[in-house]
N, C-alpha and C positions, 0 to 999 in steps of 0.2 A: 575497693579497690575496682574504679572506671578500669573494663579496654575500652579500645578505641580500635575500626583493622580499617582500613580504606586498599583499597582494588588499585594494584599497581598500574602504572597507563598501558605500559603494554598490557601486562595479559588482556585490558580493555581493545586495544589494539588487534592481539590475535583471538580474541572469540568471533569480533568484528571485519577482519579477518577471512575467519574458517567458516563464518557462518552467511556473508556475505558479497564479498568484494571479488565479483569473478563471474558471480549469480545473473542468473537472468528477473528479473524481480517483472512480476504481474501485474496490471489493475486492471478492476474491468466492473463494470458498471452494472446493477442488479438490480430488480424490482420483487420486493420481500413479497408485500405487503404482511398477509398473516399466514406464511409457511414456517414460520417457527423458528427459519434459520438462527444462527448465533454463530463465535466468533469459532466454538467449541465444533459446528459444524466440518462437514472433509467441504476440501476445494469443488468436487468435484457433483455435492451436492450443489454449491453455488452456482454452478456455470449452469444449472439446470434454469437458473433460475439471471442466466446473463441475454443480455439485451441482443438483437439480434436486428437487422436490418436498418436501412431510412439513414445510411453516412459512421455507424456505429464500430469502433472499433478499438479491439478490447488494446490495450499500452502495451509494450513490453521492452525493456533500454536493461543492459547488462551495464551491472555498474561496473566500475571504477574502483581506485584507489581511497580512501580517504584518510583523514586527519583526526588529533590530539586537537579538541577545543578546552583553553585553558583557561579562559572565561566558565564556559561552562561548567568543565570537568567533564568531561564524555568526550571519546570517538567518535564524531561525524561520520558517514559516507555523503558521498557525493550527495545533491539537493536533489531532487526527482519530479520533471515539471512531469503529470502525465494530463494533456488535451487531449478533448469529446467535442466531437464537430458528427451537427446533425443537416442535412436533407432530405428534401420529402416529406411525408408528414410528420418530421419529429418523433422525440419518443420522452418515456421520464421511466426514472427513477426514484428508487431510495437509500441504496445501496453503497459505497465503494468497495472494495476487495481487493487486499492489496497480498499478494502471494509470492512465494520464491519458487521457479518451474521447478516441475519436480515434489514440491512438496504435498502431506496428507491438508495438512489444516493448514487455514491462512495467516496472515502476518499478522491485520487484524485487516478490522473492517468500520468502519464508518457511516454511521448512519444521516442521511437528508432526513430533515422531520423540520414544517412541508416536503413529500416530496420535490424534486425537482426537473422542469421539465422544459425542455429543450426544442427549440423550430428552428428549422429550414433555416442555416446561417451562421447561427448561432451558437456557439464554442462555450466551452467550462472546462476550467483547469485546475487541477489540483496541483500545490505544492506537498509534495510529504519529503521527511527526514529521519531517518536509518538513524539511531545513535545506542552506541554501547558505555552507559553508563554505570557506574556503584551502583 
């Protein structure tokens, strides 16, 4: 006998609401190199490798209410467009770290390979989608 389980739309909404809606989401750029940091490393450890100066500012946004996407079959939260600009000598980085403010561990880590170099006057934007999916 085969069993099929599906998570209800309302449960996906409840999970997303509790975990993300109204929370402050932070996005930071880090230069990790060979430090050995992973997605299991603490946010505090990641902050120690965060960019500084030359126009860099950690991105921050408070997430609004999401909605269920019947085509993708998931509860989508509002899209995050995290933009970073450089001034002066610019900067380089190889990781983008996304976390909920106050969390011990990151939500996710994106690796840039090769690393990104932003020169003065350049902007790099990352479109980030958080979703609750079964």
